N, C-alpha and C positions, 0 to 999 in steps of 0.2 A: 470550431463551429459545430453546434449540435442542434438539430431540428428533428428529434427522434420521431415525431409524429408526421413529418412531411407536410406541415401546414403553412399557408401564407400568413401574413400579418393579421388579416381579418378572420382567421380561423378556418377558412376553407381549405380543402385539400389541393395540393399543387396539381395533381393529375387524376382526379376521379373521386370515387366514393370511399366511404369508410368501412372497415371490417366491423360488422355488428358486434363481434365478441370483445375485441380490445379497443375499438374506436380509433384505431390507427388507419391512416390513409393506406390504400392497398394498391394503387396503380403505379404511377411514375414518381421518381424522386423530384424534388424541387431543383430548378436551375438557379443556384445561389450566386449572387454577385453583390458587390457593395456600391453604394452611391453616396456621394457627398453633395450637399446643397449649402452653399455659403450665403447666409442672409444677414441682415442688420440685426442688432440686439432685439430680442423679444422676451418680455417678462413671462409670457406663457408661450412656449414653443409649439408651433403648428407644423404638421407635415406638408400641407398644401401651400400653395402660393408660389410667387416667383423666387428664383434663386438670384437675388439682387447682385451678388458679387461673383457668381459663376457656379458651375456644377461640373461633376465628373463622375465617371463610374469605371469599374473594372469589367472585363468580359466575364462570362460565367466561370467561376473558379472551382465549383464542386457541386455535390449533390446535397443530401440532407445532413451528412456528417463528414467533416474533413478537418485536416490540421494544416495550418499555414506554415508551421515550422519547417517542413520539408522543402518549401519553395521560398525561404526567407530572402535570398538574394535575387530573386526573380522579379524583374520589372513589371511582370503581369500583375503583381499585387499593389502596384503604385498607382495613385490617383494624382494627377497634376492639374492644378488650377492656375493657368497663367493670368497674371494681373497686368492690366493696361492702364492702371491708375495708381496714385500714391496711396500707400498704406501706412497709417501712423504706427510707429514703433517706439516703444518706451524702454526697451531693454537692449543690451548689447546682443548683436547677432552672433551666432556660433561662428568659429573660425571657418574661413572658406566660403561663407555665404555673403553675397554682396547685396546691397539695396537694389531693388528693381529685378532681382532674380525671380524665377518661377518658385512658387511654393509647392514643395513636394512633401506629401504625407504618406509614408509607408504604413500600411495597415499592420498593426501590432496589437497583441493582446496586452492590455495595461493591468 
């Protein structure tokens, strides 16, 4: 993960003002975490609105720049979305995964 300027998604600094010389944020680093929102299909994806099928997030994992490889086996990087309803499946599930099990999505760089 790299956020060299220490900016939020909207372009503001995470913790204060910008350095007039290089325009980088000068105070605090960002508190970076990951959030998943599971919605119905949308032809144009929007960030707002309800998470119809659930949501989950990690705790703060790092600052402006960090690498998840060092904590690969750590459950801290895992977001679990428990399902309490039927989910249509058209493919064979991986070995060891049963229907009705929790959906676990480890955060990985693709």
